[in-house]
N, C-alpha and C positions, 0 to 999 in steps of 0.2 A: 110165608112169615118166620120168622126169625124168634124163636125162643130159648126161654132161659128160666132157670130156679137158684134163686137165691137165701133158701132156707132152707138146708138139708143135715141131716143126721147121719152119723154111720157106728158101727159095732163100739168106735172108741168112747162114744156116750153112751146113749140109752137108743141108737139105732139097730140093726138087725142085721145089716147087710156092710160087709166089708167096702173101703173105698174105692178097690178094685171092682167090685159087683154094681157098685154105684153108678161107676165108669160107663159099663157094658150097658145099664140100664138107661143109662140117658143119651148111650148112641143110640141101642135100642129105639128109642122116643125121638129122634131127631133133635134132643136138644144141641143147641149152639155152645152155651155155658151153663155150668152150677158153681153156687158157693158152697164147699164145706163147710160147716156151723158147728159144729159138736160144743156142746155144753162145758163151757169152762175147759177146754185144753186143744191144742192143735196138735196132737199127736199122730193124728190119720193124715195130715199135711203131705206129710214128705210120701209117703207109699200111693195116696191118689197124683203127684204129680209125675211120680218116677213112672207109674203105671202109666199114666197118659203118653208119658214121653216114649215109653216100652213100645206099645203098638201104636204109635203116631194117630192118637184119639183124633177124632174131627170136631172139637171142641174145646172150650177154655174151662179151666180148673181155676175158679178163684178161692185163695186161702179164705178161712175165716172162720167166726167165733162166734156163739152167742152165749154172753157172760151173764149168769142170773145176780142179779143186782136188786137193792132197794129204795122204794122212794115213800118216806112217810108211814112204815112199817107194812106195806105194800110190795109183794115180789114184782117185779119189773124185769123183762129180760130187754137187754142191748145186744144187738150182732155187729159184729165188725166184719166188715170186707176189706181186701187188697192186707190181709195182717201178713208183718213182717215174723213170720212163725220161728225165724231162728236169733231174733232177739234178746237175748239173756234178759233184761232187766225184764220186758214183759212174760219170759216165761218163769222169772223167779216167782213175779205175782200172782200169777194164776195157779201156780205150783201149790201156793196159799190157800188159794179158794178152793183147792185140792184135797189139800190136809184138813180144812173146816171141814167139807164135806165127807170125809171118811171118818172125823171123829163123830159126827152126826149119824152115818149109816151104821158106825158100831153099836152106838146107845139103841138105835132104834130095833136094830137085830136083836139086842139082849134082852131087848123089851120084849119081842118076839118070842126067844126062849122060854125068858121065865113064864110066859103064857102058854107054854106048852108046844110051842112052833120052833123046829128047830133049827131054824135059818141061820147059815155063817158066811160070813163076807165071801168067802172064796165059794160059796153054794149061789153067789148073786154075780158073781166074776165071771161064771161060767165056763173058766179056762181062760178067760182074757184077765190077766194080773193089770193089764195097762188101763182097761175101762174104767171111764169115769159114771157112778154109780147112781141114780137117781130113781126116785120113787118109780118108776116104771119097772125097773128090776126087781122092787119088792114087788109091784103088782105080778110080774110074772112066775115068781115063785110061789104065791099063793095061789097062782091059776093052776101050776104045773104040778103044784100039792096037795089041788081039791078043798083049798080052803076055802077059795070063791069059785063062781063061775064063769066071772069077766073083769075085764079091769076097771069097768064099772062102779063093780058092787065090792072091789078092791077099793078102790079110793074111796067111797061113799062110807064102807065100814071099816076100813082099816086104816087107811093113808092120810086121810083127810086131816086139814090142821087142829079137828076137833077131836081127833081118837084118842085112845091112850097112848097109842102107839108112837104116834106124830113124835118129830123133837125137831125142833125149830132150829136153825143155823143162821151164823153171824155173815152178813153177807156186805159189798161192797157197797158203798153209797152209786145210786144211779148214776150222780154227776161224775163222779169218780172213775166208773167205767167209762163212763164216755171222754174223760180225760185220759184218759191210760190208752184207752182205742187210738185218739190221736196223736197221744206221745210215740206210739207205735209207729205210726204215719199210713195205720189206717182209718176206714172212714166208718164212725158210727150210726147206726141206724136203730127206732125203735120198733120194736118188734111187736107183730097182732096188738095193738093197741086196743080194739075191741073187747079183748082177753079179758083185759082189766076189770072191766064191770064197772066205771068211773060214772058219774056225772058229767055231761059235758063240759059245764063249768071247770070240773076239778080237772077232767083232760087236758084244758085247755091251758089251765095255770099251768099243769105237768110240763106240756110239751115247752109250754113258753120259759119255762124254769131250764128245760132241756138245751132249746135253744141256745138259751144267753151261754151256754154252757162250752157250746161248741158244736150241737145235734147237727147233722148233714141227712139224714135222709129218713123213712117212713114207710112200714109195710102199708101202702095202698092194697094190695092184691094178696090176698089170703085164703088159704084153703077155707077157713070157717066163716067168711066174711060173704054174707047175704048181698043183693044188688045195692040196697039201701046203707049200707055197711061201705061198701066201696067208694059209693058215693058221697058220704059224708069223709070219708078218709083225705080222697082227694082234696077236699073243698078243704081242710087241714092243711095238706102239704102246701097248697097252693098261697093259703092266710100265711104260713108261717115260716113261708118259701123254703121248704124243704124235698130234697129232692126223691120219687117217689120208685119204691122199690118193692118188691112181691115175693113168694116166697110159698112153698106148698106145706113146710115142715115136714116131710118124706120122713120117718121112723121106721119103716120097711115094717115087717111083721107087729110090731108095738102100735101100729097105729093102719092095721090090715085097709082101712077104709078111704087111706088119703096114700096117691100114687104120687110120683117123682112128677115134675114138672105140669102134669093136670089136677092133682088134689082130688076135688070127690068127682072130678072129672069135666068139672067147666070152668076150670083154671087156664089163663093164657096171658103169660107174662114177657113184653115184650123185650126184643133185643135192645132196643132205642134205653131202660133202663139203663143197662150196664153200660151203653156206651157215654150217659148221661155223669154216673159215678167214674168212670175212666179218667173223663175229661176235666173234672173236680179231682180226682187224685194227681194228673198228670200238671194241673195247674196251681195247685200247692203245691208238690214237689215234694210230697208226703210219703215217698215209696224210696 
């Protein structure tokens, strides 16, 4: 069976693999396609597409993004598939997200400095000035400088929302993110719905609102989903007439227990999912 992965991060956000390395790994793993969905940036897409063409890669590279948004003060992630990554309006909008994130990261770094932990933005970028810094970069710094022993401790003691080092940032409303992706010609997909730890009633209300605003897909298959979770989300996809999606949320060394395409070892995302998205995309003339 042909398999795919529609949720993948590179070093252009908080992954550790370059786009080229991801393509090499995808070929090695026998994937038929993957979507590069870095956080709030499309900066790695050209590198991925150019390398795939250069080596005549036997797989499809889908331009994508994962937008960090907000719904009722809760952080919600919307994946965009088949993004037009050269759309100047879209790029201007996500540059605003990046600017907000930078200001937030500078304030967090300053708080660590005041506490005697001398991190800088340059330290967090690790030699790549184009990278989008997330809390995973802060965690990596804390681990490498022996402040904590692992990412779990970093997030629980230093990077959680109740920590004195944590700084919230202004986010776009999730419904606005959906509209932005649609205006760009992309396909908006609700990422990892179980991840938000919402009651079933609240989750249904949120999905209904997102559907009214143009949501097209939902991640049915995901690395952290149990069998029960997958059955539940598949039922939601049918109830709200959303196309099923699936992704590992691969981050390379930042999530070493999650592999490209196969997640924690038992993830299988059928090529049929991509065919359904492509059919929707063509039908709506959105590219």
